[in-house]
N, C-alpha and C positions, 0 to 999 in steps of 0.2 A: 526851383521850388523844392526839389529834393534836398538840396544843401540847406535851405532855410528850415525845412522840417527836421532834418537831423540836428541842426543847431539848436532848435527849440527843445527837441527831445533830450539833448545833452544838458541843457540848462535845467530841465525838470529833474533829471537824474541827479545832478549836482545839488539841486535844492533839497531833494529828498535825503541825500547823504548828509547835507549840512543840518537838516531838521533832525535826523537820527542822532548826529553828533551833539546837537544842542540838547536833545532829550537826555542823552547819556550824561552830559555835563550838568544838566539840571538835577539828575538823580545824585550825582556826586555832591552837588551843592546841598541838597536836602540831607544826605547822609552826614555831611560836614556839620550842619547845624544840630542834628541829633547828637553827634559826638561832642559838640561844644557844650550843649546843655547838660549832657552826662558828666563831662569834665567839670563844669561849673558846680554841679551838685556834689561831686566828690571833693572838690576844692573847699566848699563850704563846710562839709563834715570834717575835713582835714584841719581847717582853721579852728573849728570848735574844739576838736580833740587836742590841738596844740595849746589852746588857751587854758583848757581845764585838764591838762595832762597830769597834774599832781593827783587829782581825785581818781582819774582813770587808771593811772599807774598803781596806786596803792589799793584802790577798791576793786579793780578788774584784773589787771595784768598780773599782779603779785598775789591775788587772792588764792589761787590753787597751791601756793607754797605754804599755806597755813593750815593747821589741823582743824581749824574752825570752819573751813570751807564746806559748803552745802553737800558736796559729793561725799566727803569723808564722813560726815554725820549720817548721811543716808546709808553708807556702807556699814556703819556700826549697827544701825537699826535692822538692816537686811541680814547681818550676821546673827543677831539675836533671833530674828524670825526663822532663819534656816536651822538654828540650834534648837528652837522649840519644836520644829517639825521633825528634824532628825537629831536626837540628843547626842548621838555618837559623833556628830560633826562639830569640830572645834571652830568656833566663830571668832576667836581672838585674832587669828591671822587675817581675818577679813576686816576687822575694825582698825581704823587708823587713829592712834593716840597722839603720835608726833611725826613730823616730817624730817626734822633735822636739816632743813635746807640752809646751805651756807649763804653768807652775804655775797651779793654780786660784786664783781670787780670791774673797774674800767682802766684800760691800759693805754688809752689814746688821749691826746690833748683836747680834741673836740668830740670825744666819744659820747659824752652824755648829751650834748646838743644834737649830734647825729642820731642818737637813740630816740630822743624826743621827736625829731623831725620824721625819721623813717617810720616810727611806730604810728605817728599821727597819719601819715600817708597810707599805711596799711589799714588802719581803722577806717579811713575815708573810702578806700577801695572795697573793703568788706561790707560796710554799711551801704555803699552806693551801688553795689551789684544789682539789686532788684530794680533800681531806677534805670540803670544801664540796659537791662533786659527789656524794660518797658519802652525805652526810646528806640531800641533796635526793632522791637515788635511794631512800633508805629511806622517805621521805615519799610518793613517787609509787608505789612498788612495790605496796603493798596494793590500789591502785585498778585495777591491770592484770589482765586475764584470764590464765589459765595459759599460753596460747599466746603472748600478748604478753610475758609475764614471761620465758618461755623464750627468745624471740627477742632480748630486750634484756638477757639475763643478763650479758653481758660489757661492758655500757655503761660502768660506772664504771672498769673496768680500761683499756679502750681509750681512753676519753676522757682519763683521767689520763696514760696512756702517751704519747699524741699531744701533750698539753699540755707535758709534761716534755721530750719530744723537740723540740718547737718552741722552748721556752725555751732549751735547750742550743744549738740552731741559731742563735737570735738572739744568744746571748751569745758563742759561739765563732766564728761566721761573719759575721753581719750587723753586729754592734757593732764588732768590730775593723777590719773593712774600711771602715766609715764613719768611724771615728776616724782611721784612716790617711790617708784622703783629706782630710778637713776640717782636720786638724792641720797638714798641709803645704800647704794651699791658700792662695794669696795673690793678691789683686788687684794689690797694689803693695807694694814693699818699705818704703814709707812707713807702712804699716799693720802694727801688731804685734798678733798674736793673743793675747787675754787672755780666757779662758773663765771665766764665773762658775760657782760650784758648782751652783746651781740648774739652769742650762742643761745642764751636763754630765750630772748625775744624771737629770734628766727625759728627756734624749735617750736615754741608755743604757737606762733603764727602759722607755720607749716602744718602742724597737726590740726589746727582749727580750720584753716582754709581747705586742706585736703579732705577733711570730713564733709565740708560743704559741697565740694565737687563730687565726692563719692555718692552723696545723696541725690545727685542728678540722674542716677541710674534709671529710674522710671521714665524720665523725659527722653533719655537716649533710647531706651527700649521702645517707647512710643514712636519715635521718629523712624527707627529701623524697622519696626513692625508695619508702619504705614507705607514704607517703601517695599515691603515684601521680603526684606532681607532676613528678618528674625521672626520666628513663629513660637507660640506657646509650647507646642510639642517638642521643639528642639530644646527649649529651656527646661522642660520637665525631664527630658531624657538626660540632660547634663546636670541635673540637680545634685547628684552625688559628688561630681567634680567641683561644683560651686560650693558645696558645704566644706570640702577640703580646703579650697582656696580661702574661704571665709575664716576658717580656723587658723590657717597659716597667717593671714592678714591680721587677725586678732592677736596672735602670738607675737607678731612683729611690733604691732602698735603698743601692746602691753607686755613687755618681756619679763613677766613675773611667773614664778613657779606655782603660784596659786591658780588652780583651775577655775575657781569661781570668778576671779577677776577677768580671766580670759572670756568666760561665758557672758559676762556683763557686756562686753564689747561685741562678741560674736552674735548674740541673740538679735539685737536690732538690725545688724547687717543681713542676717538670714531673713528676718521679716521683710526687709526692704527688697530682697531678691524675690520672695514669694509675692509681694505686692506687684513687682514688675511683671511676673508671670500673668497676673490678673489683668494688668494693663495690656499686655500683648494679646491676651484672649479677647478682650473687648474690641481691640482694633481689628483683629481677624474676623470677628462676627460682623462688624460694620462693613468691612471690605467685601465679605461674602454676600451680605444683604444688598450692597450697592451693585455687585456684579449680577445678582439675580434680577434686580430691577432693570438693569440694562438688557439682559437676555429676554425679558418678557416684553420689552418695548418693540 
């Protein structure tokens, strides 16, 4: 009987192990379908961008290289506004009348086709990021407790909103200011600027995508504050260092001797940091309230 009992117990243990393994593989299967749907959405956007690439290239990609671009027009208006407030301030350097952007060159046989294909894929990735976040949230959501699910209910919306806001900031602020500087920068008149298509597209994509990632700072702060790693007091104490880092980052992004141009980039980043402090403070208040409720029970 003892042998039979041990045999039955071994079968039950093996069944539980197999059940756990099946559960694990089922989770992998669910994750696979979430990723497949995300890839399908990105592929659809990529195909759309590839088909209408002429309009996208001339109307969106190359738009920051023209003086008629929205950002440059607003800079002229802002320069006039600053001059009216401070008459001693010269607004001419802030206004962009011309870019002098050279024609792009292609040095490879399949260069233009690769340009169209790679650009379409990058557009698909950038546009498809919010949907990818949504699919990942659908996969993670069932594993959360009700309180955790409620606390993170707006994760997809806020993460997508901040990413789109960062992409717009990168496209309308960071990219044109960088193009304006580098297109007109010369070490010597003996050197003629001739930019390759790969160099231009990769730089524009990097600046735009990087800005979208940087604008995820409040989400990162929310997660770290929820884990108790980051506190609003710590962020307030390190504010002066954050300001220095923001100014350095703004100077790197827009390597222009014009201080106003640097401030145009630095101000939104500083506001983003201050907003992140508010987010951390809200998380800390919720955590203290939850701990007080547990202590009173």
